[in-house]
N, C-alpha and C positions, 0 to 999 in steps of 0.2 A: 518610546512610550515610558516616560520616566516614572510614572505612578502606577505601572502595571497595566493589566488588561481587564476590563470589566467582565463579569460573568456572562452577560448577554453576548458580548462580542466574541468571547471565547467559544461559546456554544454555536454561534453562527459560523465561525471558522471551522470548527470540528464537523458541523453538518455539511459545509461546503466540501471539505476534503472527503467525507464519506460519499457524497453524491458523485464526485469525480471518480472515485475508486469503484463504486458500483457500476457506473456506466462503462468504465474501461474494462471491467471484468466481463460484462455482457457483450458490448460491441466489438472490442478489440481482442478478446481472448476466447470466450465461449463460442461465439458465432463462427470465427475462423476454424476453431477446433472441430465443430460439427461439419462444416463445409469440407474440411480436409479429410474427414473420415468417410465421406460419401463414396460409395462404390468399392469400399475396402472389404477385407475378408470378415470383418465383424460388423455388427450393427453400428450405425453412425453415432448413436448416443453413448455407446460403451466407453470409448476412449475418453470422452468428455466427462462422463460420470466417474470413472476410475481416477482420472487425473485430478478432478475437482476435489474429491474426497481425500486423495493423497496430499494435496496442498493444505487442506484444512488440518489433517492429522499431523503434518510436519510442524505447522505453526503451533498447534496444541501442545506438542511435545516440547518445542523450544520455550513456549510460555510457561510450561509446567516446571522445567528443569533450570530455568534461568532466573535468578533473583532480580526483580525489577519493581519499579514504582510508577504507577500511572499518574498523569497530571490531575490534580484536584483530589488525590487520595492520600490518606495517611497510613494506610495498611499495605506494606510490601507484599508482593506475590512471589510465588516460587519457593525454593528451599530457603531455610534460614541462612542469613548472611550477615557479616560484619561490615558490609559496604555502607557508605554514607548515602544520604538521600540523593545528592546530585549524581552520584555514580549509578544508582539504581534508576533514576529518571533517564539518564543517558542510555542505559540498557533497554528501557522500554522503547525509546525512540529508535534504537538500532533494530529491535525486533520489528517495529512498525515499518521501517524503511526497506528492509530486506525484500519483501514481496514486490514492492514497487520497482526495484531494480530488476528483479527476476522477470517481471512482466515486460519491461522494455527490452530486455535481453532476448527473450524468447521470440518476441515479434520480429525483432531485427534478424534473429537467426533464421526465422521462417522466410523472410524476404531474401536473405543472402543465399538460402538453399534453393530459391527459385519456386517456392510454393505459389501457385496461381491465386490463392485466396488472400494473400497478403501483399499489399502494394507499398511502395516507398511512402506514399501519402499516409497510409495507415500507421507506419512507423513514426512519422513526424507528428501525426495527430496525438498518438499515445504519449510520445515524449513531451510534447508541449503541455498536454493535460496534466501529466504527473509533475512537471516542473512548476506549473501554476499552483497546484495544491501544496507543493513543498514549501511555498512561501509562508502561508498561514500556519502550516504544520510546524515549521521551524520556530516561528515566533511563539507558538503556544508552549513549546518546551523550553526555549532559551530564556524567555522572560521569567518563568518561575525559578529557574536556576539562580537568578540574581537574588531572589528572596531566601535562598538556601545557602547563602554564604559566598557565592562566586561573584567576582567583579563582572561588569558588563562585557569587557573584552574577552574574558575567559569564558563567560556564558556563550557569547557569540561563537568563539572557537570550538566549544564543546558541541554546540548544535551543528556546526559545519562538519566537524569530525564524524558525528553520527551519520550525517548524510553520505559519507564516503562508503557506507554499507551498500548503497544503491549500485554504483558501478561494479562493486565486487559481486553483487547478485546478478547483474547483467552479464558479466564475464563468465560466471558459473553456468548460466543458461546457454550462452553461446558455445561453451565447451561441450556441454552435454548434448545439445541438439545437433551440433556439428558432427559429433561422433556417430550418432544414430538418427539420421533424418526421419525415418519412419515413425519415430516416437513423437514427432512434432505435435500431433493432436493431443496426446497425453500431457506433454509439457506445457502447452498453451493453457489447458484446463487446470493444470497443477498451479500455475501462477495465479489464475483466477481464484482458485480455492484459497490460496494463501492470502490474497488481498481481501477476500470476503471474510476471512477469519478476523483480520484486523478491524474491519468495519463493524462486525457484529459483536466482537469481544470488547473493543476499546472505544471506537469513535462514537457510535450511536448511543451506547449506554451513558457516555459522558455528557451528551447533549440533554439528558433527562435528569441529571443529578441536581440537587438543590431546589431552588424555587422554580415552579412550573412555568415554562414559556414555550411558545411554538417557534422560536427563532431558529432552533436547530433543525426543525423539519423544513423550514423555508430554505435554510442553507443547503440541505440535502437536495431539494428540488432544483435550486440554482446550479449547484455543482453537477448534477446529473445532466441537466439540459445543456450546460456549457460543453461537457465532454461529448455528448451526443452530437451537438452541432459541429464541433471540431472534427469528429470522426466522419460525418457525412460531408461537410463542406470541403475538407481536405482529401476525402476519399474520391 
């Protein structure tokens, strides 16, 4: 896309990514967390509630203490920094990608631990859904980098490098859940809370910036339905 990405198309892609992440949080993370807690020593809702809030708080802390710049914004967030715009945009993408890797990692960890509520099909469905929404997500960040001084090859490399945060997040969740399997419901909900923070803090607000349009809302609906269909069809 030599001439950049239109505002409407960007909002559609942001909405689509948000829809996928919302559905993944509900169908692939919160629901298994509730099911895994049934019959336990505490109410089934407690691990999901504690984990969800914990994920939200962690991303809130990372967001607060890391200098970053969201796409379409001229005002950096976080502490004052001398970093240039491209570096802060990469930091924002890295923050965004971390919960997605955590989500895939914890679901895979649950399957490997033999949790009856998580099947291999569920792992595949979540991985495919996250991979699909990574395509527009990477484009939304890599293209603006070219307008901030980076060549196209370097912008592509930067977007790809930020995506490396996802396998790191997955490995972290595999390590944590592998050490303490009973924590699985908490960690599943934790990943959901982290993803929902990204959706509510970054993706959905960006679909409503500038000139009013419903294209972002349509994108959310399409992304949600796609992820839901993947989860049910592959499950």
